[in-house]
C-alpha positions, -999 to +999 in steps of 0.1 A: +913-338-135+877-337-124+867-354-091+844-383-095+814-384-072+812-410-045+780-427-032+771-429+005+775-467+004+811-463-008+818-437+018+804-460+046+827-488+034+857-466+036+850-447+068+873-468+089+901-465+064+895-427+061+899-424+099+930-446+098+943-424+070+947-456+049+932-444+016+946-428-015+947-389-018+921-391-046+897-411-024+902-388+006+895-358-016+863-374-029+851-384+006+858-349+020+838-334-009+810-358-001+811-350+036+807-313+027+775-320+009+760-349+029+748-343+064+740-380+069+775-392+060+790-365+082+769-377+111+781-413+104+817-401+103+813-382+136+796-412+153+823-436+141+850-412+152+833-410+187+830-448+190+866-453+180+876-427+206+856-443+234+867-478+227+903-469+219+911-450+250+913-482+271+894-467+300+880-494+324+849-486+345+845-500+380+811-517+383+791-512+416+795-537+443+773-568+436+767-558+399+781-592+385+758-612+409+727-592+399+736-595+362+740-633+364+709-636+385+689-618+358+704-639+331+695-671+349+658-658+352+655-656+314+633-683+299+652-711+284+657-712+246+631-731+228+646-755+203+638-747+166+627-775+144 
C-alpha cells in the first residue's frame, strides 16, 4: 500500500501525539517520511521535543535574593491600562 503524503500543517497538529506515541502506525510512518524531507518540520519537532524535556523535568530554579521585589516594583511602574471604548 503506498504511503499518502502529509502536509506540514497536519504534521504540526500531530507533533505532540507523535512525541507521546499516541498515533497510528500509518500516521507515524507518514510523519517520519515527511521529517526526512522537510527540514522546517524537523526543526519544529526538535524544538517541541526540547520544550517538553525542559518543562517536563520538574527542575525548579532558585531566583536571586530580592528578585520578587524587583519584579513587582517593575510591574507597579508600568502605565495603567487605558480603558477601550
